[in-house]
C-alpha positions in Angstrom: 28.3 18.2 24.3 28.4 14.6 25.4 25.6 12.3 24.2 24.5 9.6 26.6 22.1 6.7 25.9 19.2 8.7 27.3 19.7 11.5 24.7 20.0 9.0 21.9 16.8 7.3 22.9 15.1 10.7 23.2 16.1 11.7 19.7 15.0 8.3 18.4 11.6 8.8 20.0 11.4 12.3 18.5 12.2 11.0 15.0 9.6 8.2 15.3 6.9 10.7 16.6 7.5 13.1 13.7 7.3 10.2 11.2 4.0 9.0 12.8 2.5 12.5 12.7 3.6 13.0 9.1 2.2 9.6 8.0 -1.1 10.3 9.8 -1.5 13.7 8.1 -0.8 12.0 4.7 -3.3 9.2 5.3 -6.1 11.4 6.5 -5.6 14.1 3.9 -8.9 14.8 2.1 -7.1 15.0 -1.3 -6.2 11.3 -1.0 -9.7 10.0 -0.5 -10.3 9.1 -4.2 -7.0 7.2 -4.4 -7.7 5.3 -1.2 -11.3 4.5 -2.3 -10.0 2.9 -5.5 -7.3 1.0 -3.7 -9.8 -0.3 -1.1 -11.7 -2.1 -3.9 -8.7 -3.7 -5.6 -9.1 -7.1 -4.0 -12.6 -7.4 -5.4 -11.7 -6.6 -9.0 -11.8 -9.8 -11.1 -9.7 -10.4 -14.2 -11.6 -10.2 -17.4 -13.2 -13.5 -18.2 -12.9 -14.9 -21.7 -16.1 -15.0 -23.8 -18.3 -18.1 -23.3 -16.9 -21.2 -25.0 -13.2 -20.1 -25.0 -10.7 -21.0 -22.4 -8.0 -18.7 -21.1 -4.8 -18.6 -23.2 -2.7 -20.0 -20.3 -4.8 -23.2 -20.4 -4.7 -23.8 -24.1 -2.6 -26.8 -25.2 0.2 -26.1 -27.7 0.6 -29.8 -28.6 -0.7 -31.0 -31.9 
């Protein structure tokens, strides 16, 4: 069996299509809803602020 460029391109297209379908099924799986809901809110999570009157450890001077 001789493979020409058309068959190689066809197999490449098939591999990409299978990967796309697999990724789509993984993303839209109901069992992943909770994980994605938490990940969706990550940009809005602030670091813990220090108590009033104290500055963060990274900003404290170590000079005496």
